[in-house]
C-alpha positions as CSV (number, residue, x, y, z in Angstrom):
1,M,132.1,83.1,128.7
2,A,131.7,80.0,130.8
3,K,132.6,76.8,129.2
4,T,130.8,73.4,129.5
5,Q,132.6,70.2,129.0
6,L,131.2,67.9,126.3
7,N,132.5,64.4,125.7
8,V,131.9,62.8,122.4
9,R,133.0,59.6,120.8
10,V,134.1,59.4,117.2
11,D,136.0,56.9,115.2
12,E,139.7,57.2,115.0
13,G,139.6,58.5,111.4
14,T,137.3,61.4,112.4
15,A,139.4,62.1,115.5
16,Q,142.6,62.2,113.3
17,A,140.9,64.5,110.8
18,A,139.8,66.9,113.5
19,R,143.4,67.0,115.0
20,E,145.0,67.6,111.5
21,R,142.5,70.4,110.6
22,A,142.8,72.1,114.0
23,T,146.7,71.9,113.7
24,A,146.6,73.3,110.2
25,R,144.5,76.3,111.5
26,G,146.7,76.8,114.5
27,I,143.9,76.2,117.0
28,S,142.9,73.5,119.5
29,V,140.6,70.6,118.6
30,N,138.1,72.0,121.1
31,R,138.1,75.4,119.3
32,Y,137.9,73.7,115.9
33,I,134.8,71.7,117.0
34,E,133.3,74.8,118.6
35,E,133.7,76.8,115.4
36,L,132.2,74.0,113.3
37,V,129.1,73.8,115.5
38,R,128.7,77.6,115.5
39,R,129.0,77.7,111.7
40,D,126.6,74.9,111.2
41,A,124.0,76.4,113.6
42,G,124.3,79.7,111.7
43,E,123.9,78.1,108.3
44,I,120.8,76.1,109.5
45,G,119.2,79.3,110.8
46,H,119.9,81.2,107.6
47,T,118.7,78.3,105.5
48,F,115.5,78.1,107.5
49,V,114.8,81.8,107.0
50,E,115.4,81.6,103.2
51,A,113.1,78.5,103.0
52,A,110.4,80.3,104.9
53,A,110.7,83.4,102.6
54,D,110.5,81.2,99.5
55,F,107.5,79.4,100.9
56,M,105.7,82.6,101.6
57,K,106.4,83.9,98.1
58,Q,105.1,80.7,96.6
59,Y,101.9,80.5,98.6
60,E,101.2,84.3,99.1
61,G,98.1,84.1,96.9
62,V,96.7,81.2,98.8
63,F,97.1,82.9,102.1
64,A,95.6,86.2,100.7
65,E,92.6,84.3,99.4
66,E,92.1,82.4,102.6
67,F,92.6,85.2,105.1
68,D,91.8,88.3,103.2
69,G,88.9,87.2,100.9
70,G,91.1,87.3,97.8
71,A,92.1,90.9,98.1
72,P,95.9,91.5,97.8
73,A,97.5,92.2,101.1
74,R,97.9,95.9,101.9
75,A,99.9,97.8,104.4
76,K,98.1,99.8,107.1
77,P,97.5,103.4,106.2
78,G,100.2,105.8,107.3
79,A,99.6,109.0,109.2
80,G,97.6,111.4,107.2
81,E,96.4,108.7,104.7
82,D,93.0,107.0,104.3
83,R,92.5,103.3,103.8
84,E,93.2,103.6,100.1
85,G,96.5,105.3,100.7
86,G,95.3,108.8,99.6
87,P,95.4,111.9,101.6
88,R,93.0,112.0,104.5
89,E,90.5,114.8,104.5
90,G,90.0,117.0,107.5
91,R,87.4,116.3,110.2
92,R,83.9,117.5,109.5
């Protein structure tokens, strides 16, 4: 994977903490920072998905009422089923 150089400025305390933690893990400061960013980005994505799912659960009734006339949401009928989910009768 190609690497891009990124220059950042941090206070000396933060720089020293990064050096110490990287050394304790046996990795470079670059690798340490890269892992922190990847972990943070992954957590943010996961947190967003969880929040969206919670939102949808909380407001499911509101959406159903607004967009489906108050009827509970239903899955589309499967092969061989009618709209109510029962067996589809043969053609007449």
